[in-house]
N, C-alpha and C positions, 0 to 999 in steps of 0.2 A: 172257803171261797164260794162265791155265788155261781150258780150254773150259768154257762155262757149265754143261754137264751134270755137270761134276765138282764144282761148287760146292754149297753147302748147299741143302737142299731147300726149295722155296717152296710147292708144292702139298700141304700137309698136310691132314689131316681137319679140324683146327680152322680153318684158313684158308678152306676150302671152306664150312664151316658158317657162319662169320662173313659170308662173301659172300652166302650164301643168306638169312640173317636180315636183313642190311642191305638186300638187294634187296626182300624182302617188306615191310619197314618203309617204304621210300620208294615202293614200288608202291601200297600202300594209301593213302598220302598223295596221290599224283598221280592216282589213279583218281577222286578227287573234286575236286581243285583246279581242273582245267580245265572240267569240266561244270557246276560249281557256279555260276559267273557267269551262264551261260545259263539255268539253273534259276531263280536269284534274279530275273533280269530278267523272265522270263516269268510267274512266280507272283506276285511282289511289285511288278512294274513299276518296278524300281530303275533309276536312271541310272548312267552310267559311273563316277562318283565313288563312289557307294554300293556298286557292285559291287567296286571296287578295295579297299574296306575289308575285305572277307572275306579277301583275301590278305594285306593289310597287317597287320591286327590278329593274325591267326594267327602270322605271322612274328615280330612283336614279342613275343608271349607265349612263343614258342619260344626266342627270344634270352634273355629274362628267366630262363627255366627253366635254360638252359645255364650261366648265370652261377653258379647254385648247383651244377649238376651237375659242373662242372669241379673245384670244391673237394671235392665228395663223392667223386669219382674218386680224388683225391690221398689221401683218407682210407681208400681201399679199399672204398668202398660201391658198387662197380660193379654187383653183382647187384641191389641194391635199386633202383638207378636204372633198370635194365632192366625189372624186373617192375612196379614202381609206375608207371613211365611207360607201359608197355603197358596196364595196367589203366585208368588215367585216359583214355588215348586210346580204348580200347574203349567205356567208359561214355559218353564224349562223342559217339562215333559213333552209338551206339544212341539217344542222346537226340535226334538229328536228326528222328526219327519224330514227336516231340511238339512240334517247333518250328512255331508257328503265325504267327510274325512275324519280321521282319528282326532285331529287337533280340535275341530269344532265340537265333536262329541265329548271330548274331555272338558272343554269349556262349559258345555251345557250341564255336565255332571257336577261341576264345581258350583254353578249357579243353583242347581237343584239342591246341593248340599247346604247352601246358605238358607234357602227357604225351609228345608227340612229341619235344620238346626234351630231356627227361630221357633217354629211351631211345636217341635217335639219336647222342648223344655217346659212349656206351659202346662201340658196335660198332667204329667206326674206331680208337678208342684201343686196344682189344684186338688189332685187326689189326696196328697199327704196333708192338705189343709182340712179335709172333711172326714178323713178316717179317724175313728175314735182312738185316742192314744193307747188305751189298754189293749187294743187289737191291731196295733200298727203292723206287727209282723205278719199277722194273718191277712190284713187288708192289703198291704203292699205285695204280699205273695199272690193274692188273687189279681191285683192290678198288673203285676209283672207277668202274670199268665197271659194277658192280652198281648204283651210284647213278644213273649216266647212263642205263642201260637202263630202270630203273624210272621215271625221269623222262620217258622217251620212250614206253614202252609203257603206262604208267598212264593218260595222257589218252585214248589210243585205246580202251582197254578201258572207261574210265569213260563217255566220250561214247556209245559203242555201247550200253552198258547203259541209260543215261539215255534215249536215243532209242528203244530197242527195248522196254524193260521198265518204265521209270519210275524215279523217284527212290528209292522204297522198296527196290526190288531192288538198286539201286546201293549204298545204305546197308548192306544186309545182306551183300552180297558184300565190301564194304570191311571190315566187322566180321569176316567169316570169315577174311580174310587175316591180320588181327591175331591171331586165335585160333591160326592155324597156327604163328605165331612162338614161342608158348609152349613146346611140346615141343622144338623145335629149339634154342632158347636154353637150356632147362633142361639138356640134355645138355652143352652148351658151358660153361655157368657152373659146373657141378659140377667139371669138370676144372680150370677156372681157379681155382676156390676152393681146390683142393688145392695148386696151384702157388704161389698168392699168399702162402703161409706163408713162403716164402724171399725174398719181394720186398724187405722192409726191409733185409736184409743186402746184397742186390744193389745197391740204390740208395743205400746209406749214404754212399758216397764222394762222391756228388753233393749230399747234403742235410745232411751232418753236418760239424762242424769237428773239430779235433784233440781237443778235450775230450769228444767223443762226443755233444754236444747238437745238436739239430736247428736249422738256420737256415732262415728263410723265404726261398724262392727268389724274387727280384724278377721283375717282368714283363720279358720279353725284347722290347726295343724293335725288334729286327730283324723281329718279326712284323708291324709296322705296314705296311710296303710291300706284301708279298704280300696282306695283308688288304684294303687299299684296292683293289688290282688285282682281287681276287676279287669285291669288292662291285660294282665297275664292270661286270665281266663278267656278274654275276648280274642286274643291272638290265635288261639286254637279254632275259634269260630270263624275267624277271617280266612283260614285255610279251607274251611268247609264251604262257605258261601261263594268264595272266589274260584274254587277249583274242583268242586265235587263232580260237576258235569264233565270236565276235561279228564278227571281221574277215571270216570266211568268208561270213557272211550279207551283209555290206556289199559284198563283192566277187563275190557270187553263185557261190561255190565249193561244189561238191557235198558234199565231206566234208573240211573243213579239218583235222580231227584227224589225218588221215593224214600231216600234216607231221611228227608225232612218230615215225611209223614209219620214214620215210626218214632222219630225224635219228638214230634208233637204229642203223640200218644203217651210217651213216657213223661213228658212235662205235665200233661193233663192229670196223670195219676199221682205224681209226686208233689205238685204245688200245694194242694190243700193241706196235706200232712206236714210239708216243710214249713209253712207259715206258722202253724200251731206249735211245731217243735221248736221253732225259733223263739216264740213268745215264752215258752216254758224253760228252755235250756240254753238259749243263746246261739250265736253263730258257730261255735266250735263243733257242735253236734252235727252240723250240716257241711261245713267247709272241708273238713278233713276227709270224711268218706266221699264227699262229692268230687274232690280232686282225684281221688283214687279211681272212681267210676269213669271220669272223663279220660284219664290216662289209659284205662283198660279199653274203653270204647275206641279211642284213636288207634291203639295197637291192633285191635281186631279189624278195624277198617283197613289198615295197611295190608292185611292179608286176605282181604275180601276177593274171592274169585267167583262168587255166585251171589245171587240176590238174597238168599236166606242169611248168609253171613253178614251182608250189608245191613239187613234189618236188625240183626242181633247187635251189631256195632252201634247203630243209630239209637236203639232202645237204651243200651247201657250209657252211652254218651248223654242222652236226654235226661236220664235220672240224675246224673251228676250236674249237668249244666242247669237244669231246671231248679234244683235245690240251692245251688250256689248263687245264681244271679239275683234272685229275690232277697236272699240273706244279705248280700253285700249292699243292695240298695236300702234295705231297712236299717242296716247298721249305720249307713251314712246319714240317714234322716234322723235317727235317734240321738246322735251325738252333737247336733247343732240346735241352736235356738229356732223357734218357729219362724222367725223373720229371715232365717238363712236357708230355708228349705229350697228356695230357688237355686241357691249356690250349690247345695248338696246334690240336688237332682241334676244340675248342670254338670257337676264333676262326675257323677255316675255315668251320664250319657256321653260326656266327652272322653272319659277313659274307655268306655265301650267302643266308641268310634275310633279312638286312637289305637286300641288293641286290634280292631278289625283292619285298620289301615296298615299297621305294622305287620300283622299276620299276612295280609295280601302281598305286601312288598317284600318282606323277608322270606316268607315261605315260597313266594313266586320265584325269587332268585335261586333258592335251594332247588326247586323243581326244575328250573332251566339248566342247572348244573348236574342234577342227578335224575330223579323221576318223581312223579306224584306219589308213588308208593313210599319212597324214602322220605319224602316231605312230611307225610303224616306220622312217620316214626320219629322224626326230629321234633314234631309238635309236642310229643310227650315230655320233652325236656322242660317246657314252660310250666307244666303241672308239677314237676319235681321242684323247680325253683319256687313255685307258689307255696308248696308245702314247707320248704325250708325257711322261707321268709316268715310265714305265719307262725310256725313252731318256734323259731328263734326269737321272734318279737314277743310271743306270748310268754316264753320262759324268762326273757330279759325283764319284762314288766311285772312278772309275778302273777299274772292273771290273764285268762282268755275271755273274761267277761267284758261286755260292752259297758262303758261308763256313760250312762244316759245323762243328757243335759239336765242341769238342775231344775229348769222350768218344767221338765217332764218326769223327773225322778219320782215324784210322789204318786204317779199313776203307773209306774213300771211294775210289771208282774214278775216277781222273782221265780226262779226255777224251783221245782219240787224235788229234784234229785240232789246229789251231793254238791253240785255246782251252786245250789241256791245259797249256801252259806257264803260262798265267795261273792256272789252277786249282792247279797244283803250287806256284807261288810263294805263293799264298794259304795253302795247307796248311802250307808250310814256315814261314811267318810265325807261324802258330798254335803250332807246336811250339817 
C-alpha cells in the first residue's frame, strides 16, 4: 500500500471552507439550544414537558424541510437551499426579540427549523462529493468534527452569553454568526456552480438506462440500520442539550455547561484516529466500544455531585459519541450511489434531529415524573438497545462489514486485520 501522503489530496480549499461553514451553521444552532430551556423556564415558568417542546418541534420542522431539500439537491438546487435556508433562519432568529409568549417562541423555533433543515443538508453533501473515496472515512471524520465541535462549543458560549448579558445579546450574537456564513458560502457556491455543469454526464451511468432516459433511483433500504442506530445515539444527546443546565441546578453544579467543553476536547482527540480506524477496520471497531463509552459517561453523569466528576463524564461520553457519529455518517455515504449522497446525508441529519427531538420529549417526560438524575440513568437503556440491534443484525447477516456501493467498491480500502478477509469476500461478491 502506498503511503497516505502520496494519495489524493484531502485538505483542499473547498473542503476547509465547507468545514468552516458547517461549523458556524451548527454553532449558531447550539448557542441557543441549551440556554433556551433555562430562559423559557425562568421567563414563562414552563414545566419540563413544555421546555422539551422547543427542542422537539424545532427538530421535526427541520426533518420536514430536509425531505424537500434532498429532492432539491438531486435537481441541482444546492445554492438555493443554502441561501434560502440561511435567510429563513436569520429572520426567525431576529424574531425572538418580539416573542412575548411561549406560543410565538415555539412558532419561531419551527420556522428556524425549516431554514436550518434546508441549509444543513447541502454542506455535508458537497463535502462527500469532493472527499477522495479512498479517504472517505477519514474525510467525513474530519468534516463531522466541525459538527461535533459546534455542538460542544455552542452551549458553552450560549449559556455564558445568557447568564452574563441576557437573551437579547445571545440572540444578536447568534444572528451575527449566520451572517458570517453568507460570504464564506458565496465563495464556495460560485465554484461549485461552475463545476456542476458537468455533473449530469458524470452521474449518467448511475441514473440512466441504455436508451438514455433517466430512471428514478429507489430508496436504499441499507440506510435503515445505520439510521436507526444514529437515532438511538442522538436520543442520549437530546437529553444533554435539552436539560444539562437544568440538571446542574438540581445537582448544585456551578457551571454544568462546561460538560460540553470536555466533551469537545474528547471529540478533538478521538476523531482523527476514528476516521483512519474506520477506513482500515470498518464501523464495528468503533460502534461497539463507542456505545459502551457513551453508556458509562451517562452513568457517571447521573452521579455527578461535583465539577470534576462532571468533567470525567463529559470526556468519556465525548470519546464514545465522537467516534460513533462520524462512523455512522460515513457508513451511510458509502452504501449509496454518488447521486444519492443528498439522500444519505439527509437521512443522517434527519435521524440525528429525530433522535434529539425524541430524547427531549421522552426524557423530558421522564424527568417531570422522576428527576434529571434518574433521566440520565434511563438514557443508558438506549445504548443497550443500540448494541442489541447492531449485534443481532450483524450475526443474522453473517458479517459486520459495510457493503460498499459497486460504483465505489473498486476504491475501497480493505482492513489489514482479520476482518479484511471478510471485507474482501464481500467486495468480491459484488464484482
